[in-house]
N, C-alpha and C positions, 0 to 999 in steps of 0.2 A: 863198550864205548866205540871200539873199532867198527862194529857193525852199524852204528849210528852214522858214521861218516860214509860208509860204503853204500848205504841205502840211498841218500840223496845223489851220490855219484851215479848210481845205477839209473835213477830216473832222469838225470840230466843227459846221460848217454842215450837213453831211449828216446828222449825228446829230440835230440840232434839227429838220430837216425830217422825218426818219423818225419822231420822237416825235409830231409833229403828225398825221402820217398814221395812226399807230397809234391815237391818240386818236379820230380820225374813224372809223376802222374799228371801234373799240370802241363808239362811239356808234351806228353802223349796226347792230352786233350787237344792242344793247339795243332799238333801234327795231324790228328784225325780231322780237325775242323777246317784246316787250310784248303783252299781251292784256287783255281785260276783267277777268280775275281778278287783275290786278296792283294793282287798287285796290279798296277797300271803303269804303262810306259807312254810317255809323250815325246814328241820330237821337238828339240830345241836346237836349231841349226845343225841337224844331222848328229846330234849327241842325245843320248837317251836320258830323260828325266824320269826316274823311277819313283813311284809313290807306293807305299805299303799301308794296308789297313792295320789295326791294332794286333790282330792275330799274327800277321807276318812280322811286325815289329818285335813282338815278344820272342819269337823264334830267333830273329836276327840278334837281338840284344843279349840272348842267353846262349848263343851258339857255342857248341862244344863238339867233340867228335861224335857223341851220341846223336845230336841233332843233324849234323852233316851226313852221317851214315843213313839216317832215316830219310832225309831229303833225297839222297841218291836212290834209295830204294823206291821212293814214291815217283821217280821220274818215269816209271812205266805205267803210271796211272794218268790217262788222258785228262782227267778232271783236275789233276794236281801238278802235272809236269811243268806247265808254264811258271807257276808260282815257285816251284822248287828250283827251276833253272835260274830264275831271277834272283832268288835268295842266295843260291850257290855262287852266282856271279858277284853279288855284292860282298859275300864273305870271302871268297877265294881269289877273285880278280877285281878288286874294287876300282881299279883304274879303267876297266873295260866299259866303254860307253857306246859301242857301235850299235846303230839302230837304223833300220831301213824299212820302208813300207810303200806299197802301191795300192791304189783303190780301183775298183771296177764297179761302175754304177749299173745295176741290173734293174729289171722292171719292178720287182717287189722287194729287192734287197740290195745291199751294198756289200761287196766282197772286198775284204782288206787282207792283203798278204803281208806278213811281218817277218823281219829277221832281226834278232837281238842276240849278240854274242854267239853267233853260230846256229842258234835254234830258229827254224822256220815254222811258222804256223799261220793258219787262216782264221779269220773271224767273219761270220756272216751276220750282218745286221738286218733284221727283218723290218722293212719300212711300215708294215701294217700293224704288227703286234709290238713294235718297238723293243724287241728282244734281240739278244745276240748269242751266238753259239761259237765257241772256240773249238777248232779242229786241229789236231796235231797228228801227223802221220806216224805210225808205229815205228817206221825206220828212223825218223827224226828222234823219237824218244830213246831208241836203242843207241843211236849215235851220241846223244847227249850223255847217256849213262856211261858209256865207254869213255867219253871225254872226261867226265868228272871223276871217275874212278882213277884214271891215269893222272889227272891233276892232283888229286889227294895223295896218291902214292909219291908223286914227285915232291910235293910239299913236305910230306913226312920224312922223305930221304934227306931233305935239306934241314931237318930239325924244326920245322914249323910248329908253333904252339897255338892252339885255338884260344881266343879271348874269352 
C-alpha cells in the first residue's frame, strides 16, 4: 500500500522537474534567438521610449539571475549587444531613460549615431536597399559589460532580488 502512494509522488516530482527544465530550455531558446532588432528606441522629448518584440518581452518578464548573467555574457556579441544592454537597463535601471542621437545624410545612406544609457552605437540605413546595419565598437561592448557586472555586484551587495 505504501508503494502505491510513493509511485504517484515519484511521477509528480518528475513532472515538476521536467517543467523547470522545459522552462530553462525555453529561456535558452529566446536567449539564442534575440538580436539587436528585438528592441527599438524612439525619442520622446529626449527621453527614451523602448519597444520590445515578443522574444525580448519573454526574457524581460521571466528575468532572474540566470537570464541576467546570460544577457551580460552576450554583451560581447555585436549582433546581440544592443538588445542585451536595453534589457539590462530596463531590468536593473528602470528609471534610466537617457537617449541621444544625431543623423548625417550621406549620398547612398543615412548614418545615425545613438547613445542610450551610456552605450554608443551607429546605424547605417542604406537608401537603395532600404536595409540597416547596426555597428557597435568592441570597446563600447567591453565598457558595457564591465558596467553591468559592477551594477549586478552592487545590487547583490544591497540584497537585491530578481523578480
